[in-house]
Each structure stands twice: as structure tokens, then as C-alpha cells.
MDTraj code that builds the backbone (N, CA, C; nanometers):
import mdtraj as md
import numpy as np

residues = "MET SER VAL ALA PHE VAL LYS GLU GLU SER ALA GLU THR ALA ALA GLU THR GLN LEU PRO ASP ARG PRO ILE SER PRO HIS PRO ASN LEU VAL THR GLU GLU GLY ARG GLN ALA LEU GLU GLN GLN MET GLN ALA ALA ARG GLU ALA PHE GLU THR ALA ASN ALA VAL GLU ASP VAL ASN GLU ARG ARG ARG GLN THR ALA GLY PRO LEU ARG ASP LEU ARG TYR PHE THR GLU ARG LEU ARG THR ALA GLN VAL MET PRO ALA PRO VAL ASP ALA GLN THR VAL ALA PHE GLY ASN THR VAL THR PHE SER ARG ASP ASP GLY ARG VAL GLN THR TYR ARG ILE VAL GLY GLU ASP GLU ALA ASP PRO LYS ASN GLY SER ILE SER TRP VAL SER PRO VAL ALA ARG LEU LEU MET GLY LYS ALA VAL GLY ASP VAL VAL THR MET GLY THR GLN GLU LEU GLU ILE THR ASP ILE ALA".split()
xyz = np.array([
    [8.6545, 8.1768, 16.6581],
    [8.5757, 8.2863, 16.5410],
    [8.6980, 8.3821, 16.4643],
    [8.6438, 8.3493, 16.3955],
    [8.7399, 8.4375, 16.2718],
    [8.7400, 8.5820, 16.2753],
    [8.8797, 8.6084, 16.2657],
    [8.9010, 8.7655, 16.2962],
    [8.8258, 8.8635, 16.1983],
    [8.7686, 8.8070, 16.0884],
    [8.6997, 8.8953, 15.9894],
    [8.5681, 8.9185, 16.0567],
    [8.5412, 8.8321, 16.1505],
    [8.3707, 8.8889, 16.2250],
    [8.4113, 9.0038, 16.3328],
    [8.5007, 9.0087, 16.3321],
    [8.5604, 9.0788, 16.4806],
    [8.5606, 9.2018, 16.4811],
    [8.4742, 9.3313, 16.5467],
    [8.5490, 9.4402, 16.5415],
    [8.6106, 9.5345, 16.5659],
    [8.7089, 9.4712, 16.6382],
    [8.8143, 9.5669, 16.6924],
    [8.8995, 9.5718, 16.5396],
    [8.9548, 9.7150, 16.5996],
    [9.0238, 9.7767, 16.5193],
    [9.2173, 9.7302, 16.4881],
    [9.2615, 9.7359, 16.3881],
    [9.4029, 9.6839, 16.4211],
    [9.4809, 9.8251, 16.4569],
    [9.6036, 9.7906, 16.4647],
    [9.6202, 9.9474, 16.5079],
    [9.6878, 10.0404, 16.3929],
    [9.6643, 9.9792, 16.2186],
    [9.7286, 10.0256, 16.1148],
    [9.5863, 10.1059, 16.0834],
    [9.4730, 10.0772, 16.0938],
    [9.3440, 10.1399, 16.0977],
    [9.3236, 10.2300, 16.2090],
    [9.3576, 10.1728, 16.2885],
    [9.3630, 10.3562, 16.4010],
    [9.4542, 10.4479, 16.3610],
    [9.5647, 10.4105, 16.3323],
    [9.6589, 10.4967, 16.2955],
    [9.6037, 10.6164, 16.1729],
    [9.5541, 10.5556, 16.1014],
    [9.4801, 10.5984, 15.9609],
    [9.3816, 10.7308, 16.0139],
    [9.3115, 10.7066, 16.0907],
    [9.2125, 10.7836, 16.1506],
    [9.2331, 10.8969, 16.2651],
    [9.4493, 10.9252, 16.2803],
    [9.4424, 10.9908, 16.3482],
    [9.5493, 11.1052, 16.2841],
    [9.4958, 11.2137, 16.2419],
    [9.5069, 11.3433, 16.1284],
    [9.6261, 11.4098, 16.1796],
    [9.7264, 11.4170, 16.1356],
    [9.8137, 11.5618, 16.1806],
    [9.7853, 11.6921, 16.1840],
    [9.8592, 11.7416, 16.3040],
    [9.7984, 11.8496, 16.3315],
    [9.8147, 11.9253, 16.1913],
    [9.7178, 12.0692, 16.1981],
    [9.7285, 12.1523, 16.1523],
    [9.8588, 12.2442, 16.1448],
    [9.9229, 12.3093, 16.0428],
    [10.0710, 12.3840, 16.0961],
    [10.0084, 12.5002, 16.1295],
    [10.0982, 12.5125, 16.2389],
    [10.0841, 12.6399, 16.3306],
    [10.1822, 12.7840, 16.2563],
    [10.1734, 12.8561, 16.2306],
    [10.2558, 12.9703, 16.1969],
    [10.3427, 13.0111, 16.2980],
    [10.4926, 13.0266, 16.2505],
    [10.5456, 13.1037, 16.3142],
    [10.5805, 13.2390, 16.3919],
    [10.4831, 13.3377, 16.3347],
    [10.4609, 13.4178, 16.3143],
    [10.3879, 13.4840, 16.4692],
    [10.3970, 13.5755, 16.5334],
    [10.3179, 13.5844, 16.6317],
    [10.1446, 13.5970, 16.5876],
    [10.0813, 13.5526, 16.6880],
    [9.9207, 13.5619, 16.6268],
    [9.8248, 13.6988, 16.6144],
    [9.8823, 13.7799, 16.5718],
    [9.7998, 13.9188, 16.5762],
    [9.6805, 13.9139, 16.5347],
    [9.5585, 13.9135, 16.5583],
    [9.4194, 13.9120, 16.5238],
    [9.3693, 14.0696, 16.5600],
    [9.2442, 14.0910, 16.4827],
    [9.1577, 14.1939, 16.5039],
    [9.0431, 14.1376, 16.5910],
    [8.9917, 14.2265, 16.6678],
    [8.8730, 14.1809, 16.7619],
    [8.7779, 14.0932, 16.6557],
    [8.7481, 14.1206, 16.5547],
    [8.6659, 14.0194, 16.4785],
    [8.7450, 13.8657, 16.4490],
    [8.8605, 13.8881, 16.4031],
    [8.9020, 13.7629, 16.3740],
    [8.9123, 13.6744, 16.5351],
    [8.9484, 13.7898, 16.6241],
    [8.9527, 13.6507, 16.7345],
    [8.7934, 13.5969, 16.7992],
    [8.6682, 13.6492, 16.7628],
    [8.5381, 13.6353, 16.7731],
    [8.5093, 13.5126, 16.6394],
    [8.6050, 13.4892, 16.5247],
    [8.5907, 13.4211, 16.4010],
    [8.6424, 13.3100, 16.4851],
    [8.7375, 13.2748, 16.5572],
    [8.8438, 13.2011, 16.6218],
    [8.7228, 13.1249, 16.6760],
    [8.6603, 13.2443, 16.7748],
    [8.6007, 13.1472, 16.8825],
    [8.4717, 13.0769, 16.8184],
    [8.3891, 13.1317, 16.7013],
    [8.3227, 13.0479, 16.6255],
    [8.3053, 12.9230, 16.5660],
    [8.4788, 12.9148, 16.5135],
    [8.5202, 12.8146, 16.4250],
    [8.5395, 12.7005, 16.5605],
    [8.6097, 12.7682, 16.6569],
    [8.6305, 12.6674, 16.7942],
    [8.4989, 12.5796, 16.8295],
    [8.3787, 12.6482, 16.8280],
    [8.2574, 12.6100, 16.8826],
    [8.2249, 12.5344, 16.7483],
    [8.1974, 12.5535, 16.6473],
    [8.1591, 12.4964, 16.4978],
    [8.2761, 12.3187, 16.5432],
    [8.3756, 12.3452, 16.5806],
    [8.4722, 12.2467, 16.5673],
    [8.3876, 12.1388, 16.6716],
    [8.3849, 12.1956, 16.8219],
    [8.3162, 12.1020, 16.8887],
    [8.1490, 12.0440, 16.9183],
    [8.1483, 12.1115, 16.8160],
    [7.9598, 12.0656, 16.8052],
    [7.9720, 11.9547, 16.7068],
    [8.0482, 11.9276, 16.6016],
    [8.1190, 11.8714, 16.4973],
    [8.2033, 11.7637, 16.5976],
    [8.2526, 11.7728, 16.6580],
    [8.2965, 11.6568, 16.7118],
    [8.1870, 11.5957, 16.8370],
    [8.1289, 11.6256, 16.9056],
    [8.0098, 11.5999, 16.9826],
    [7.9253, 11.5290, 16.9316],
    [7.8615, 11.5762, 16.7631],
    [7.7905, 11.4927, 16.6779],
    [7.8720, 11.3310, 16.6382],
    [8.0049, 11.3473, 16.6104],
    [8.0594, 11.2285, 16.5574],
    [8.0692, 11.1480, 16.6703],
    [8.1208, 11.1829, 16.8027],
    [8.1353, 11.1056, 16.8985],
    [8.0130, 11.0471, 16.9470],
    [7.9138, 11.0493, 16.9056],
    [7.7602, 10.9836, 16.9490],
    [7.7471, 10.9072, 16.8388],
    [7.8146, 10.8335, 16.7321],
    [7.7971, 10.7467, 16.6509],
    [7.8518, 10.6152, 16.7169],
    [7.7522, 10.4994, 16.7321],
    [7.7997, 10.3882, 16.8144],
    [7.9216, 10.2937, 16.7330],
    [7.9210, 10.3098, 16.6024],
    [8.0330, 10.2120, 16.5489],
    [8.1678, 10.2270, 16.6060],
    [8.2321, 10.2085, 16.6787],
    [8.4023, 10.2509, 16.7416],
    [8.4625, 10.2894, 16.6139],
    [8.4600, 10.2231, 16.5097],
    [8.5366, 10.2574, 16.4097],
    [8.5162, 10.3473, 16.3141],
    [8.4041, 10.3784, 16.2898],
    [8.3721, 10.5016, 16.2092],
    [8.3560, 10.6249, 16.3178],
    [8.3219, 10.5999, 16.4474],
    [8.3381, 10.7208, 16.5470],
    [8.4796, 10.7766, 16.5415],
    [8.5468, 10.6767, 16.5173],
    [8.7250, 10.7364, 16.5207],
    [8.7375, 10.8089, 16.3934],
    [8.6986, 10.7698, 16.2822],
    [8.7132, 10.8472, 16.1653],
    [8.6198, 10.9406, 16.1285],
    [8.5164, 10.9865, 16.2404],
    [8.4738, 11.1300, 16.1845],
    [8.4901, 11.1867, 16.3179],
    [8.5853, 11.1796, 16.4175],
    [8.6373, 11.2736, 16.5274],
    [8.7771, 11.2956, 16.4785],
    [8.8170, 11.2245, 16.3760],
    [8.9535, 11.2797, 16.3308],
    [8.9781, 11.4025, 16.3281],
    [8.8527, 11.4462, 16.2090],
    [8.9008, 11.5966, 16.1647],
    [8.8704, 11.6811, 16.3068],
    [8.7410, 11.6610, 16.3470],
    [8.7007, 11.7941, 16.4557],
    [8.8207, 11.7898, 16.5386],
    [8.8706, 11.6886, 16.6008],
    [8.9497, 11.6758, 16.7062],
    [9.0794, 11.7466, 16.6947],
    [9.1149, 11.7298, 16.5406],
    [9.2261, 11.8379, 16.4841],
    [9.1949, 11.9673, 16.4814],
    [9.0598, 12.0074, 16.4352],
    [9.0582, 12.1475, 16.4486],
    [9.0549, 12.1944, 16.5791],
    [8.9769, 12.1365, 16.6891],
    [9.0022, 12.1679, 16.8143],
    [9.1255, 12.2229, 16.8727],
    [9.2276, 12.0764, 16.7965],
    [9.3609, 12.1490, 16.8448],
    [9.4238, 12.2752, 16.8104],
    [9.3931, 12.2867, 16.7091],
    [9.4149, 12.3831, 16.6167],
    [9.3731, 12.5189, 16.6791],
    [9.2585, 12.5456, 16.6762],
    [9.1920, 12.6507, 16.7634],
    [9.2001, 12.7073, 16.8919],
    [9.2351, 12.5771, 16.9882],
    [9.2803, 12.5821, 17.1040],
    [9.3984, 12.6586, 17.1283],
    [9.4558, 12.6270, 17.0450],
    [9.6442, 12.7026, 16.9973],
    [9.6112, 12.8358, 16.9606],
    [9.5296, 12.8503, 16.8643],
    [9.5449, 12.9888, 16.8030],
    [9.4708, 13.0853, 16.9099],
    [9.3872, 13.0112, 16.9752],
    [9.2679, 13.0984, 17.0745],
    [9.3965, 13.1086, 17.1909],
    [9.4636, 13.0309, 17.2268],
    [9.5681, 13.0772, 17.3362],
    [9.6460, 13.1722, 17.3471],
    [9.6876, 13.1895, 17.1875],
    [9.8302, 13.2792, 17.1328],
    [9.7455, 13.3998, 17.1044],
    [9.6305, 13.3893, 17.0414],
    [9.5549, 13.5220, 16.9981],
    [9.6392, 13.6486, 17.0700],
    [9.6615, 13.7561, 17.0150],
    [9.7019, 13.8795, 17.0587],
    [9.6369, 13.9681, 16.9683],
    [9.5023, 14.0335, 17.0302],
    [9.4178, 14.1322, 16.9595],
    [9.4826, 14.2970, 16.9781],
    [9.5143, 14.3071, 16.8355],
    [9.5639, 14.4052, 16.8071],
    [9.4364, 14.5452, 16.8378],
    [9.4499, 14.6598, 16.8872],
    [9.3510, 14.7493, 16.8634],
    [9.3511, 14.8180, 16.7056],
    [9.2194, 14.8422, 16.7324],
    [9.2085, 14.9090, 16.6028],
    [9.3211, 15.0737, 16.5385],
    [9.3483, 15.0852, 16.4411],
    [9.4177, 15.1822, 16.4054],
    [9.3517, 15.3051, 16.4709],
    [9.4782, 15.4226, 16.4917],
    [9.3870, 15.5293, 16.5449],
    [9.4080, 15.6101, 16.4312],
    [9.4877, 15.6061, 16.3290],
    [9.5021, 15.6860, 16.2500],
    [9.4828, 15.6228, 16.0843],
    [9.5074, 15.7262, 16.0256],
    [9.5288, 15.7115, 15.8486],
    [9.6204, 15.7111, 15.7626],
    [9.7451, 15.7553, 15.8780],
    [9.8292, 15.8613, 15.8069],
    [9.9464, 15.7641, 15.7508],
    [9.9570, 15.6127, 15.8204],
    [10.0531, 15.5177, 15.7542],
    [9.9390, 15.4100, 15.7770],
    [10.0143, 15.2952, 15.6980],
    [9.9205, 15.1601, 15.6548],
    [9.9760, 15.0898, 15.7990],
    [9.8881, 15.0553, 15.8417],
    [9.9035, 14.9476, 15.9709],
    [9.8184, 14.8369, 15.9967],
    [9.8538, 14.7250, 16.0856],
    [9.7435, 14.6321, 16.1187],
    [9.6322, 14.6728, 16.1486],
    [9.5177, 14.6174, 16.0618],
    [9.3851, 14.6691, 16.1017],
    [9.3433, 14.7924, 15.9443],
    [9.4177, 14.8397, 15.8958],
    [9.3888, 14.9329, 15.8184],
    [9.3603, 14.8814, 15.6732],
    [9.2750, 14.9762, 15.6132],
    [9.2245, 14.9153, 15.5179],
    [9.2997, 14.9775, 15.4000],
    [9.4111, 14.9367, 15.2931],
    [9.4554, 15.0227, 15.2070],
    [9.4256, 15.0124, 15.0308],
    [9.4369, 15.1030, 14.9922],
    [9.4010, 15.0990, 14.8813],
    [9.5446, 15.1406, 14.7644],
    [9.5824, 15.0517, 14.6690],
    [9.7111, 15.1373, 14.6219],
    [9.6854, 15.0795, 14.4898],
    [9.7527, 15.1385, 14.3793],
    [9.7216, 15.1473, 14.2092],
    [9.8632, 15.0543, 14.1682],
    [9.8343, 14.9354, 14.0791],
    [9.9315, 14.8841, 14.0218],
    [9.9768, 14.9820, 13.8880],
    [10.0972, 14.8913, 13.8227],
    [10.1807, 14.9861, 13.6965],
    [10.0719, 14.9454, 13.6001],
    [9.9868, 14.8296, 13.6209],
    [9.9023, 14.7811, 13.5109],
    [9.7887, 14.8346, 13.5301],
    [9.7602, 14.9488, 13.5998],
    [9.5886, 14.9939, 13.5907],
    [9.5410, 14.9680, 13.6681],
    [9.5497, 14.8373, 13.7355],
    [9.4397, 14.7611, 13.8530],
    [9.4837, 14.8505, 13.9510],
    [9.3476, 14.8718, 14.0380],
    [9.3404, 14.9691, 14.1604],
    [9.2548, 14.8347, 14.2749],
    [9.3741, 14.7975, 14.3364],
    [9.3152, 14.7175, 14.4897],
    [9.3317, 14.7534, 14.5950],
    [9.1921, 14.7033, 14.7020],
    [9.1671, 14.7516, 14.8309],
    [9.1790, 14.6005, 14.9208],
    [9.2866, 14.6452, 14.9969],
    [9.2748, 14.5076, 15.1079],
    [9.2744, 14.5645, 15.2731],
    [9.2287, 14.5145, 15.3766],
    [9.2305, 14.5411, 15.5080],
    [9.3510, 14.4290, 15.5592],
    [9.4399, 14.4818, 15.6376],
    [9.5428, 14.4177, 15.6928],
    [9.4892, 14.3581, 15.8004],
    [9.4666, 14.2174, 15.8230],
    [9.4323, 14.1285, 15.9260],
    [9.5362, 14.0347, 15.9783],
    [9.5014, 13.9417, 16.0560],
    [9.5719, 13.8343, 16.0929],
    [9.5561, 13.7109, 16.0127],
    [9.6491, 13.6383, 16.0044],
    [9.6620, 13.5107, 15.9285],
    [9.5788, 13.4575, 15.9125],
    [9.4385, 13.4147, 16.0237],
    [9.3539, 13.3011, 16.0173],
    [9.2307, 13.3784, 15.9931],
    [9.2250, 13.4868, 15.9392],
    [9.1153, 13.5740, 15.8940],
    [9.1522, 13.6021, 15.7536],
    [9.2433, 13.6091, 15.7012],
    [9.3093, 13.6956, 15.6000],
    [9.2137, 13.6021, 15.5035],
    [9.1659, 13.6771, 15.3654],
    [9.0557, 13.6112, 15.2721],
    [9.0430, 13.7088, 15.1530],
    [9.1785, 13.7245, 15.0811],
    [9.1800, 13.8164, 14.9332],
    [9.1027, 13.8250, 14.8617],
    [9.0357, 13.7093, 14.8130],
    [8.8838, 13.7340, 14.7585],
    [8.7909, 13.8030, 14.8048],
    [8.8149, 13.8250, 14.9759],
    [8.6805, 13.9359, 15.0020],
    [8.7529, 14.0656, 15.0636],
    [8.8627, 14.0747, 15.0213],
    [8.9197, 14.1942, 15.0308],
    [9.0379, 14.2131, 15.2073],
    [9.0599, 14.0878, 15.1951],
    [9.1633, 14.0976, 15.3434],
    [9.2989, 14.0356, 15.3351],
    [9.4108, 14.0732, 15.3537],
    [9.5466, 13.9652, 15.3608],
    [9.6185, 13.9813, 15.4366],
    [9.6627, 13.8945, 15.4963],
    [9.7492, 13.8577, 15.6323],
    [9.8426, 14.0050, 15.6492],
    [9.8928, 14.0226, 15.7735],
    [9.9911, 14.1136, 15.7756],
    [10.1266, 14.0485, 15.7444],
    [10.1623, 13.9275, 15.7424],
    [10.2614, 13.8780, 15.7029],
    [10.2901, 13.8597, 15.5848],
    [10.1820, 13.8793, 15.4641],
    [10.2028, 13.8822, 15.3379],
    [10.2895, 13.9614, 15.2440],
    [10.3457, 13.9201, 15.1386],
    [10.4350, 14.0096, 15.0656],
    [10.3915, 14.1542, 15.0648],
    [10.2711, 14.1641, 15.0062],
    [10.2070, 14.2855, 14.9905],
    [10.2021, 14.3767, 15.1087],
    [10.1619, 14.2835, 15.2059],
    [10.1362, 14.3437, 15.3414],
    [10.2503, 14.4176, 15.3893],
    [10.3449, 14.3455, 15.3905],
    [10.5174, 14.3526, 15.4436],
    [10.5442, 14.5140, 15.3769],
    [10.5230, 14.4743, 15.2566],
    [10.5779, 14.6162, 15.1664],
    [10.4814, 14.7483, 15.1802],
    [10.4129, 14.7533, 15.2323],
    [10.2820, 14.8634, 15.2723],
    [10.2631, 14.9064, 15.4305],
    [10.3207, 14.8299, 15.5028],
    [10.3291, 14.8676, 15.6536],
    [10.4200, 14.9489, 15.6650],
    [10.3641, 15.0997, 15.7366],
    [10.4537, 15.1844, 15.7889],
    [10.4604, 15.3075, 15.6424],
    [10.3870, 15.2859, 15.5425],
    [10.3906, 15.3612, 15.4032],
    [10.2740, 15.4755, 15.4418],
    [10.2600, 15.5583, 15.3702],
    [10.1803, 15.6786, 15.3638],
    [10.1202, 15.6788, 15.1972],
    [10.0003, 15.7561, 15.1971],
    [9.9312, 15.7876, 15.0955],
    [10.0372, 15.8754, 14.9656],
    [10.0814, 15.8174, 14.8576],
    [10.1602, 15.8576, 14.7665],
    [10.3008, 15.8056, 14.7841],
    [10.3203, 15.6934, 14.8851],
    [10.4219, 15.6074, 14.8750],
    [10.4339, 15.5119, 14.7639],
    [10.5354, 15.4666, 14.7272],
    [10.5503, 15.3663, 14.5861],
    [10.6799, 15.2514, 14.6264],
    [10.5928, 15.1615, 14.6246],
    [10.6633, 15.0447, 14.6754],
    [10.6770, 14.9677, 14.5613],
    [10.7957, 14.8958, 14.5645],
    [10.8417, 14.7817, 14.4092],
    [10.8193, 14.6619, 14.4941],
    [10.7241, 14.5790, 14.3992],
    [10.7113, 14.4389, 14.4202],
    [10.7500, 14.3720, 14.3011],
    [10.8548, 14.2403, 14.2785],
    [10.8983, 14.2079, 14.1486],
    [10.9219, 14.3223, 14.0679],
    [10.8701, 14.3505, 13.9553],
    [10.8660, 14.4079, 13.8921],
    [10.7635, 14.5086, 13.8551],
    [10.6747, 14.5169, 13.9543],
    [10.6018, 14.6198, 13.9321],
    [10.5843, 14.7345, 14.0579],
    [10.5270, 14.8246, 14.0286],
    [10.5384, 14.9678, 14.1378],
    [10.3688, 14.9198, 14.2017],
    [10.3187, 14.9637, 14.3167],
    [10.2490, 15.0263, 14.4059],
    [10.2645, 15.1221, 14.4525],
    [10.1215, 15.2172, 14.4005],
    [10.1429, 15.3656, 14.4843],
    [9.9783, 15.3177, 14.5613],
    [10.0243, 15.3948, 14.6886],
    [9.9196, 15.4113, 14.7654],
    [9.8259, 15.5313, 14.7764],
    [9.6968, 15.4729, 14.7659],
    [9.6249, 15.5924, 14.6988],
    [9.5297, 15.6279, 14.8073],
    [9.5123, 15.5100, 14.9273],
    [9.4270, 15.5691, 15.0251],
    [9.4356, 15.4630, 15.1013],
    [9.4292, 15.5056, 15.2864],
    [9.4453, 15.4407, 15.3708],
    [9.3092, 15.4863, 15.4881],
    [9.2381, 15.3466, 15.5517],
    [9.1390, 15.3758, 15.5766],
    [9.1409, 15.3289, 15.6880],
])
top = md.Topology()
chain = top.add_chain()
for i, resn in enumerate(residues, 1):
    res = top.add_residue(resn, chain, resSeq=i)
    for name in ("N", "CA", "C"):
        top.add_atom(name, md.element.get_by_symbol(name[0]), res)
traj = md.Trajectory(xyz[None], top)
């Protein structure tokens, strides 16, 4: 029988269905309680996607469809294992992990961000990672403090 009619997968094709791991940050995995819950939800979604893909009968297609969910399962397993839930800030005297900080820029823009873990950061929706350059500049500062970022000055106007 010709190899063209056999459904066995070559080593090259098998390697194509194994995706490289998602990069893991070298920083401590600090998260808010909401961030930990989000990681658990994403883990559950990856698990469900894997189970759905694993039900595909064709072995080659099953390998292709399980590659993404398997990679996500490895990532979220590690992120949940290393997650360090940080307590909510007790006061708003200085900027800390979990605080929402408002600052004004030289150009008149006023921005508000909550400082959260790397996996839960979403600048478009008002949250930035605690390891981002802006968050690092703001941490430990109080209302009225001015920090310099590049050529711009940021003045902290509110901490919640």
C-alpha cells in the first residue's frame, strides 16, 4: 500500500503540532484575589477546550486542535502554582499593589490605572502590571508627588 493512503503522521508533522510554551515572567507572580480567580477561569476554559479537541477522531486533527489548549494548560498550571495573592491595600497614603492611582501628565491628560499582576493587566480597561515602567515609578509615592518618565512629568492626583 502506498504511503499516500496511510494515516500515520510523520515526525515532522507531529513536531508541527507541539507549540512552544508561553513565556513565563521572571518576576514574582503577584496577583489580586480577582486575578487568581481569573487564572482559575482561564485554566478551566483551557481544560474544556482540550477535552473538546481530544474528542476529535482523526489523530492528526486531534493533535492540531489540542496543541493550543495543552500549551495554555501548562501556562495556567504554572501561573496558579506560583500565584501570590496580595492583600488589598489598607490605606491610600502611598501607591501600592492593588491601589488605583490617578495622575496627570504634562500634556494635560489625566489617567487612572489600578496596579495589578502581570496576567490581569489590561491598560485599555484601566489596569497596569506592577512591573510596568509607570507602575514602578508610582509605587511608594503619595498624592502631590511628581515623577519623571522620559521627558514627561506625572503628578499623582489621587490614590484609592
